C-alpha positions as CSV (number, residue, x, y, z in Angstrom):
1,X,16.6,-23.3,12.5
2,X,17.2,-19.9,11.0
3,X,15.6,-16.7,11.3
4,X,15.8,-16.0,7.9
5,X,13.8,-18.9,7.0
6,X,11.4,-18.4,9.4
7,X,10.9,-14.8,8.0
8,X,9.9,-16.9,4.5
9,X,7.7,-18.9,6.9
10,X,5.9,-15.7,8.2
11,X,5.7,-14.4,4.7
12,X,4.0,-17.5,3.5
13,X,1.4,-17.8,6.2
14,X,1.0,-13.8,5.8
15,X,0.1,-13.9,1.8
16,X,-1.7,-17.5,2.3
17,X,0.1,-18.2,-1.0
18,X,3.5,-19.2,-2.3
19,X,4.0,-17.2,-5.1
20,X,2.7,-14.0,-3.4
21,X,5.3,-14.6,-0.7
22,X,7.9,-15.2,-3.1
23,X,6.9,-12.0,-4.8
24,X,7.0,-10.0,-1.7
25,X,10.7,-11.4,-0.5
26,X,12.0,-11.1,-4.0
27,X,13.0,-14.3,-4.2
28,X,11.9,-17.1,-6.8
29,X,9.1,-19.6,-5.7
30,X,11.1,-22.7,-6.4
31,X,13.8,-21.1,-3.7
32,X,11.3,-20.4,-1.3
33,X,9.6,-24.1,-1.7
34,X,12.5,-25.7,-1.1
35,X,13.2,-23.9,2.4
36,X,10.1,-24.4,3.2
37,X,10.6,-28.2,2.6
38,X,13.7,-28.4,4.0
39,X,11.8,-26.7,7.4
40,X,9.4,-29.3,7.8
41,X,12.0,-32.1,7.0
42,X,14.0,-30.4,10.1
43,X,10.7,-30.2,12.0
44,X,9.6,-33.6,10.9
45,X,5.7,-32.1,10.4
46,X,3.5,-30.7,7.8
47,X,3.1,-27.2,8.3
48,X,-0.1,-26.5,5.6
49,X,-1.5,-28.1,2.9
50,X,-2.1,-26.4,-0.4
51,X,-5.6,-26.3,-1.5
52,X,-5.6,-24.5,-5.2
53,X,-3.8,-21.3,-4.9
54,X,-3.7,-21.0,-1.5
55,X,-2.7,-22.9,2.0
56,X,-4.6,-24.5,5.0
57,X,-1.9,-24.4,8.1
58,X,-1.8,-27.6,10.3
59,X,-2.6,-27.3,13.6
60,X,1.7,-27.4,13.7
61,X,1.9,-24.7,11.1
62,X,-0.4,-22.5,13.4
63,X,1.9,-23.4,16.4
64,X,5.1,-22.6,14.4
65,X,3.6,-19.0,13.1
66,X,2.4,-17.9,16.4
67,X,6.2,-18.6,18.1
68,X,7.9,-17.5,15.4
69,X,6.6,-14.3,15.6
70,X,7.8,-13.8,18.8
71,X,11.3,-15.1,17.9
72,X,11.6,-12.7,15.3
73,X,10.8,-9.8,17.4
74,X,12.8,-10.6,20.1
75,X,16.0,-11.2,17.8
76,X,15.2,-7.9,16.4
77,X,15.0,-6.1,19.3
78,X,18.2,-8.0,20.5
79,X,20.2,-6.7,17.3
80,X,19.0,-3.5,17.8
81,X,19.7,-3.5,21.2
82,X,23.3,-4.7,20.6
83,X,24.3,-1.8,17.6
84,X,22.3,1.1,19.3
85,X,26.2,2.2,19.9
86,X,26.4,2.1,15.9
87,X,24.1,4.8,15.5
88,X,22.7,5.1,11.7
89,X,22.3,8.9,10.7
90,X,20.7,10.2,7.5
91,X,17.0,11.0,5.7
92,X,14.8,8.6,3.9
93,X,12.7,10.8,1.4
94,X,9.2,9.9,0.5
95,X,6.8,10.1,-2.0
96,X,3.1,9.6,-1.0
97,X,0.1,9.4,-2.9
98,X,-3.2,10.2,-0.9
99,X,-4.4,7.4,0.9
100,X,-5.7,5.9,4.9
101,X,-2.9,3.3,4.0
102,X,0.0,5.8,4.7
103,X,-0.9,4.8,8.2
104,X,1.4,2.0,7.9
105,X,4.0,4.2,6.9
106,X,3.7,6.3,10.1
107,X,3.5,2.9,12.2
108,X,7.0,2.1,10.7
109,X,8.4,5.2,11.1
110,X,7.7,5.6,14.3
111,X,8.7,2.1,15.2
112,X,11.9,3.0,13.5
113,X,12.4,6.2,15.8
114,X,12.6,3.9,18.8
115,X,15.4,2.3,17.9
116,X,17.1,4.7,15.1
117,X,16.3,8.6,16.4
118,X,18.8,10.2,14.2
119,X,17.0,8.6,11.2
120,X,15.2,11.6,9.6
121,X,12.2,12.2,6.8
122,X,11.4,14.4,4.1
123,X,8.0,13.8,2.6
124,X,6.3,14.7,-0.2
125,X,2.8,14.5,-1.4
126,X,1.8,13.5,-4.9
127,X,0.1,11.8,-7.6
128,X,1.7,8.4,-9.1
129,X,3.2,10.2,-12.0
130,X,5.1,13.0,-10.0
131,X,6.2,10.7,-7.4
132,X,8.2,8.6,-10.2
133,X,9.3,11.6,-11.8
134,X,11.1,12.2,-8.5
135,X,12.5,8.8,-8.2
136,X,13.6,8.9,-11.6
137,X,15.6,12.3,-10.9
138,X,16.9,10.6,-7.4
139,X,15.1,13.1,-5.5
140,X,13.2,10.7,-3.5
141,X,14.3,7.4,-2.0
142,X,10.6,5.5,-1.9
143,X,7.0,6.1,-3.4
144,X,4.0,5.1,-2.2
145,X,1.5,4.4,-5.5
146,X,-1.8,3.8,-6.3
147,X,-2.9,1.9,-9.2
148,X,-3.0,1.8,-12.1
149,X,0.8,2.9,-12.5
150,X,3.5,0.7,-14.7
151,X,6.1,0.1,-12.5
152,X,8.5,-2.0,-15.1
153,X,11.2,-0.1,-13.7
154,X,10.9,-0.4,-10.1
155,X,10.9,-2.9,-7.2
156,X,8.1,-3.2,-5.4
157,X,5.9,-4.4,-2.1
158,X,2.5,-4.8,-2.0
159,X,1.2,-2.6,1.1
160,X,-1.5,-5.3,1.2
161,X,-4.1,-2.6,1.2
162,X,-6.8,-1.3,-1.4
163,X,-8.6,1.4,-1.5
164,X,-12.1,2.6,-2.3
165,X,-13.3,4.5,-5.5
166,X,-16.6,6.6,-5.3
167,X,-17.3,10.3,-5.6
168,X,-17.1,13.4,-2.6
169,X,-20.3,15.2,-2.8
170,X,-22.3,17.8,-0.9
171,X,-24.9,16.0,1.6
172,X,-27.5,18.0,0.0
173,X,-26.8,16.9,-3.7
174,X,-28.8,15.2,-5.8
175,X,-27.5,12.3,-4.9
176,X,-28.9,13.1,-1.2
177,X,-29.5,9.5,0.7
178,X,-27.9,7.3,-1.9
179,X,-25.7,4.8,0.0
180,X,-24.0,3.9,-3.0
181,X,-23.5,5.7,-7.2
182,X,-24.2,3.5,-10.3
183,X,-22.5,4.8,-13.5
184,X,-25.5,5.8,-15.1
185,X,-26.2,8.5,-12.0
186,X,-23.3,10.8,-13.0
187,X,-22.9,10.6,-16.9
188,X,-22.8,14.0,-17.9
189,X,-22.8,15.6,-14.7
190,X,-20.3,18.2,-14.0
191,X,-17.0,16.1,-12.2
192,X,-13.5,16.5,-10.5
193,X,-11.0,13.7,-11.5
194,X,-7.5,13.0,-10.6
195,X,-4.6,14.3,-13.2
196,X,-2.7,11.4,-12.8
197,X,-2.5,9.0,-16.0
198,X,-4.8,6.4,-16.6
199,X,-7.6,7.4,-13.9
200,X,-10.1,8.6,-15.8
201,X,-9.9,6.0,-18.6
202,X,-9.5,3.7,-15.3
203,X,-12.8,4.5,-14.2
204,X,-14.6,4.9,-17.5
205,X,-13.8,1.2,-18.2
206,X,-14.7,-0.5,-15.0
207,X,-17.8,1.4,-14.7
208,X,-18.5,0.6,-18.0
209,X,-19.1,3.7,-19.5
210,X,-18.2,5.9,-22.5
211,X,-15.6,8.0,-21.5
212,X,-16.8,10.8,-23.6
213,X,-19.7,11.0,-21.8
214,X,-17.7,11.6,-18.5
215,X,-18.1,15.4,-17.7
216,X,-14.0,16.3,-16.3
217,X,-14.8,20.3,-15.2
218,X,-11.7,19.6,-13.3
219,X,-8.7,17.9,-12.9
220,X,-7.1,18.1,-9.1
221,X,-3.9,17.0,-8.0
222,X,-4.3,16.5,-4.1
223,X,-8.0,16.6,-3.3
224,X,-7.7,18.8,-0.2
225,X,-8.3,22.0,-2.7
226,X,-10.9,19.9,-5.1
227,X,-13.1,19.7,-2.3
228,X,-13.4,23.6,-1.3
229,X,-15.2,23.6,-5.0
230,X,-17.1,20.2,-3.9
231,X,-18.6,22.2,-1.1
232,X,-19.2,25.3,-3.1
233,X,-21.2,22.9,-5.4
234,X,-19.1,23.1,-8.1
235,X,-19.3,19.6,-9.0
236,X,-18.6,16.0,-7.5
237,X,-15.1,14.5,-6.8
238,X,-14.1,11.0,-8.1
239,X,-12.0,10.1,-5.4
240,X,-10.9,7.9,-2.9
241,X,-12.3,6.8,0.8
242,X,-11.0,8.5,3.5
243,X,-8.7,11.4,2.2
244,X,-11.1,14.1,3.1
245,X,-12.7,13.7,7.0
246,X,-16.3,14.6,6.0
247,X,-17.6,14.3,9.9
248,X,-19.7,17.0,10.7
249,X,-19.5,18.6,7.1
250,X,-21.6,19.2,4.5
251,X,-20.0,16.5,2.6
252,X,-19.9,13.0,2.0
253,X,-18.7,9.9,0.5
254,X,-20.5,7.4,-1.9
255,X,-18.9,4.2,-3.3
256,X,-19.3,3.2,-6.6
257,X,-21.4,0.4,-7.3
258,X,-20.0,-2.3,-8.9
259,X,-17.5,-1.4,-6.6
260,X,-14.2,0.1,-7.3
261,X,-11.1,-1.0,-5.3
262,X,-7.2,0.3,-6.3
263,X,-4.1,-1.8,-4.7
264,X,-1.3,0.5,-3.3
265,X,2.4,-0.1,-3.3
266,X,6.0,1.1,-2.3
267,X,8.2,1.4,-5.0
268,X,11.6,2.3,-5.9
269,X,14.3,1.8,-8.5
270,X,16.3,-1.0,-9.8
271,X,19.5,-1.4,-9.3
272,X,20.0,1.7,-7.3
273,X,21.7,1.5,-4.1
274,X,20.0,2.4,-0.9
275,X,21.2,3.9,2.3
276,X,21.7,2.8,5.4
277,X,18.9,4.7,6.5
278,X,16.5,3.5,3.9
279,X,17.7,0.1,4.3
280,X,16.2,0.2,8.0
281,X,13.4,1.5,6.6
282,X,12.8,-1.2,4.0
283,X,13.5,-3.6,6.7
284,X,11.0,-2.1,9.2
285,X,8.5,-2.0,6.2
286,X,8.9,-5.9,5.4
287,X,8.8,-6.8,9.0
288,X,5.6,-4.7,9.6
289,X,3.5,-6.2,6.3
290,X,4.6,-9.8,7.3
291,X,3.6,-9.4,11.3
292,X,0.3,-6.8,11.2
């Protein structure tokens, strides 16, 4: 039983779908299916049943998944301890969107520092366009972007996280007492929105409103300064939840109804060689996402 195949199996379990797991592993679906079939033949068990586009683990499949995590974790730790004398140096340059999902990046960095103390990190905050520009110029190794984003020229790794869209407003605004905000309520109201290309159109389309009826008075890069304008009563910021901590403040976040959510991805340039430090980061990120 190869460790590589165990990692493949854990990816299938984590994704709940062969195709999604193959995408996450950057291998073809037939290759992944063949590896899983060979694993079942080796163990002489059925690990899961396909139910439409999803899978359902058998009793044996659940048992293997539980212990495979421990096996892979032990191998990683053992390998790390053996290789500690071969210290990896370098910097990893990360471009990060504003999102609570960046907590996953933080977890990965913390885990890496326990074994690779000489790897350092440079963080840059920005929207998708700014991050991708720096990736193109070679100033960043990885970027975390919020959809909608054109990722044709990039390798991608889903962070398996979504952000909830809504408005950031004053607690005593005209929307006081509401728990959700409907499209008709924001028409012709003073609004602030991200400068990222495609966000305004996405919001208008998903809310089924005419973009021309959105009274955009401010376009912001990062939310912090826009939040100060909201606090002063200038308008309402269309944004995602969790960026601004509204506890014990005059502000509150109200999600849209119908709900609008965006996925997040880690991206890096195709065919661009990664440094050893960047390889460590990427492998640790994949491992964390498979086992969270």
